[in-house]
VOGU-3710 file (C-alpha; in Angstrom, 3 decimals, decimal comma):
1> meiasrslsd> 68,135/93,170/126,475  68,730/89,987/125,010  69,267/91,432/121,316  71,749/93,706/123,032  73,737/90,978/124,883  73,852/89,007/121,720  75,359/91,930/120,018  78,035/92,392/122,477  78,859/88,850/122,225  79,032/88,820/118,527
11> esyssavswg> 81,295/91,614/118,680  83,460/89,945/121,175  84,172/87,215/118,972  84,207/88,670/115,302  87,270/90,199/113,698  87,440/93,792/113,368  89,383/93,327/110,071  87,663/93,356/106,775  90,219/91,837/104,554  87,963/91,813/101,288
21> siaggavaac> 87,427/95,445/101,489  91,256/96,153/102,397  92,062/93,980/99,471  89,854/95,750/97,121  91,068/99,091/98,197  95,039/97,760/97,878  94,146/96,832/94,105  92,522/100,082/93,455  95,465/101,704/94,725  98,024/99,582/92,615
31> altlvlisfg> 96,228/100,318/89,403  95,768/103,803/89,884  99,515/104,097/90,980  100,538/102,463/87,326  97,998/104,737/85,410  99,445/107,915/87,041  103,088/106,396/86,498  102,524/105,976/83,097  100,964/109,165/82,662  104,171/110,901/84,472
41> agiglssvsp> 106,394/109,095/82,010  104,610/110,797/79,002  104,541/114,032/80,676  108,110/113,522/81,595  109,434/112,442/78,195  107,705/115,311/76,474  109,385/117,706/78,704  113,097/116,643/78,032  115,105/117,231/75,212  118,584/116,088/74,016
51> wssegvsatt> 119,417/119,545/73,050  121,003/121,822/75,687  118,917/124,877/74,872  115,610/123,250/75,129  113,612/121,360/77,651  113,858/121,298/81,377  117,472/120,827/83,279  118,310/117,788/84,889  117,841/119,220/88,131  114,449/120,385/87,550
61> fsigtgiyli> 113,300/117,235/86,258  114,840/115,374/89,324  112,605/117,657/91,516  109,657/117,601/89,529  110,114/113,774/89,485  110,275/113,285/93,456  107,032/115,935/93,946  104,868/113,762/91,198  105,862/110,656/93,011  104,421/112,270/96,382
71> ivavmssavg> 101,126/113,349/94,279  100,853/110,036/92,909  101,237/108,322/96,368  98,756/110,558/98,036  96,159/110,175/95,189  96,259/106,375/94,985  96,727/105,968/98,589  93,906/108,210/99,416  91,339/106,205/97,125  92,485/103,166/98,169
81> gylaarlrtk> 92,261/103,874/102,007  88,598/105,266/101,198  87,794/102,220/99,450  88,844/99,843/102,040  86,686/101,963/104,881  83,566/102,561/102,680  83,211/98,792/101,462  83,467/97,190/104,902  80,309/96,444/106,763  78,635/98,664/109,177
91> wsgintneay> 79,809/98,576/112,839  76,998/98,846/115,331  77,163/99,321/118,767  80,871/100,228/119,629  82,634/103,438/120,699  83,046/106,170/118,236  86,399/106,299/118,993  86,945/102,683/118,494  85,307/103,040/115,048  87,743/106,039/114,209
101> frdtahglla> 90,938/103,936/114,955  89,437/100,606/113,306  88,847/103,172/109,800  92,278/104,620/110,183  93,477/100,770/110,678  92,128/99,768/107,623  93,570/102,575/105,381  96,565/101,837/106,965  96,589/98,170/105,925  95,186/99,103/102,717
111> walatlltat> 98,213/101,117/102,108  100,547/98,441/103,433  98,980/95,813/101,174  98,993/98,070/98,254  102,636/98,813/98,752  103,704/95,375/98,803  101,646/94,451/95,738  103,173/97,298/93,749  106,828/96,362/94,726  106,221/92,852/93,927
121> vlssaagmlv> 103,597/92,552/90,894  103,808/96,194/89,361  107,650/96,634/89,961  108,656/95,243/86,578  106,126/97,341/84,776  106,665/100,219/86,762  110,320/100,145/86,271  110,171/99,704/82,670  108,621/103,218/82,571  110,768/105,053/85,036
131> sgvaqgvgva> 113,750/103,880/83,149  112,417/104,923/79,922  112,255/108,528/81,278  115,718/108,070/82,716  117,294/107,007/79,362  115,214/109,686/77,431  116,902/112,311/79,814  120,287/110,788/79,988  120,614/111,260/83,598  122,020/107,726/84,097
141> apavagqgsg> 125,537/108,287/84,873  127,701/105,284/83,620  128,978/103,387/86,539  131,606/100,856/86,694  130,473/98,929/89,672  127,151/96,995/89,938  126,004/98,385/86,421  127,131/95,306/83,863  129,660/94,944/81,857  128,361/97,899/79,510
151> sadlvvdrll> 129,691/100,412/81,686  133,086/98,952/82,114  133,462/98,448/78,608  132,669/102,248/78,064  135,674/102,964/80,657  137,811/100,700/78,787  137,038/102,194/75,396  138,279/105,672/76,450  141,304/104,146/78,187  142,266/102,249/74,875
161> rpaentaata> 141,192/105,308/72,637  143,721/105,695/69,626  146,123/108,218/70,587  146,535/111,580/68,988  149,927/112,726/70,095  152,346/113,044/67,343  154,635/111,356/69,752  152,793/108,203/70,189  154,583/104,908/68,650  152,743/101,992/66,783
171> paaganttea> 151,060/99,569/69,274  153,606/96,616/70,035  153,540/93,794/68,144  151,791/91,008/69,001  149,407/92,982/71,241  146,011/91,293/71,774  143,174/93,608/72,285  140,701/91,188/73,354  142,745/90,059/76,354  143,785/93,574/77,345
181> rgelsrllvs> 140,104/94,439/77,096  139,165/91,498/79,340  142,069/92,262/81,883  141,334/96,020/82,034  137,692/95,391/82,693  138,463/92,669/85,274  140,997/95,588/87,197  138,441/98,008/87,021  135,434/96,235/88,126  137,477/94,592/91,002
191> gfrgtgdisa> 138,974/98,105/92,140  135,891/100,236/92,025  133,663/97,198/93,795  136,308/96,669/96,360  137,258/100,133/97,467  135,901/102,510/95,309  139,324/103,144/93,554  142,090/101,350/91,661  144,931/100,540/93,847  148,427/101,645/93,066
201> pdrttvaqiv> 150,141/98,273/91,569  146,554/98,137/89,587  146,832/101,483/88,180  150,403/100,794/86,956  149,264/97,519/85,337  146,446/99,559/83,567  148,646/102,301/82,180  151,154/99,514/81,034  148,426/97,872/79,096  147,002/101,131/77,593
211> skqtglpqae> 150,633/102,119/76,397  150,969/98,645/74,960  148,001/98,876/73,127  147,907/102,572/71,888  151,600/102,959/71,797  151,512/106,038/74,109  154,224/106,657/76,036  154,242/105,285/79,585  153,936/108,812/81,459  151,095/109,938/78,580
221> aerrvtqvit> 149,275/106,518/79,475  149,341/107,261/83,094  147,674/110,410/82,654  144,974/108,912/80,693  144,425/106,473/83,074  144,404/108,782/85,830  142,025/111,267/83,931  139,527/108,344/82,523  139,331/106,859/86,143  138,898/110,161/88,308
231> eaklaldaar> 136,017/110,930/85,274  134,691/107,400/86,343  134,835/108,351/89,990  132,665/111,626/89,343  130,212/109,082/87,239  130,071/106,716/90,241  129,499/109,422/92,880  126,883/111,289/90,965  125,007/108,038/90,795  125,484/107,403/94,210
241> kaaaklalwl> 123,906/110,999/95,222  120,947/110,478/92,257  120,022/106,973/94,063  120,026/108,451/97,470  117,750/111,507/96,531  115,639/108,968/94,932  115,492/106,941/97,939  114,604/110,058/100,274  111,954/111,138/97,719  110,235/107,376/97,876
251> taamlfgafa> 110,608/107,689/101,505  108,656/110,599/101,521  106,009/109,636/99,230  105,426/106,477/101,399  104,774/108,526/104,227  102,590/110,762/102,736  100,752/108,038/101,035  100,092/106,348/104,783  98,726/109,607/106,071  96,286/110,137/103,057
261> aslaaveggq> 95,194/106,631/103,225  94,283/106,785/106,959  92,922/109,905/106,647  90,674/109,063/103,679  89,659/105,978/105,282  88,152/107,927/108,079  85,880/109,962/106,029  84,633/106,561/103,923  83,918/105,039/107,061  81,956/107,730/108,632
271> lrdgtwdgrt> 80,160/108,045/105,279  79,417/104,188/105,457  78,068/104,532/109,100  76,184/107,819/108,440  78,370/109,614/110,732  80,075/112,260/108,347  79,207/115,889/108,870  80,938/116,792/105,741  83,424/119,571/107,436  85,458/117,723/109,747
281> lrprei> 87,238/114,293/110,664  86,285/113,773/114,339  84,483/110,884/115,981  80,556/111,458/116,571  78,191/109,822/118,688  76,413/107,079/116,363
//
C-alpha cells in the first residue's frame, strides 16, 4: 500500500513530457528530411531536360514535387514520432487512455520541434537543393518585384533591344544608356511593387526613354512598352500562382506529417510499454 501511494505521489509531481526523447526524435526527423530532399533533388534534376521533346512537363514536375514533399513529411515525421515515444521512460500506474494521449502528444511535439529545426537550421541547405532543381527545370519566372535587380535588368534589356524596324532612326545624340537604364529600372520596380502595374504617366516616360535610346518612333516605342510590360505581368502572375501552389503543398505536407508523427508515436509507446498487439492502435490495459 505504501509503494502504491509513493508511486501515485511521484506521478503527481513528475512531468509527463520526456524532452530528451522528443529532441532525439526531432533531430532524427530533420536528418532524414535532408537526406530525402537531397535524393528528391537528384531524381528531379535527372527527370527534366532543356529540350522540349524530352523529360517531364513543368505541370507534371510541379505535381510530382508536391506529392514528394508529402511523402518526405510522412516518412521523416513518422520516424521522429516513433523514436520520441519509444525512447521515453516507461509509464506505470496510469490509465491506458492517458498513456495513449501522452504518446500522441510526444509524437506531435517531436514533429513541431523538427519543423522548427528544419525551418531555422536546415532551411539554407534545403533551399539550395530546391532552388537548384527550380533552376534546372527553368520554372522560375522572371519577376520585377521582390526578385532583385536581375529581373528588372531583364525587362530593361527587352525594352532597349536594338530596333529591327527600318523606320527607326539613329538614337538621339547625347543619349546616356546608363542613366536611362537606371531610370527605367526605378520606374518599373516602383510601379510593380506599388500597384502591380505601371501608371499612365510612368508608362509615357518609359516609352519616351525607349524611343530616345533605340531610335524607334514614339508610337512604336509605346507598343513595345505595352508588350514588354504585359509579358512581365504574366510572369509575375505565373510566379504568384506557383508560390500559392507551393504554399498549399507545404501546408498539406505539414498536416500529414503531424498525423504520421502522432500515429507512429502511439505504436512506439505501446511497444515500449509492452502493450502493442501488432494489429490495431487502441488503448489496452497495462
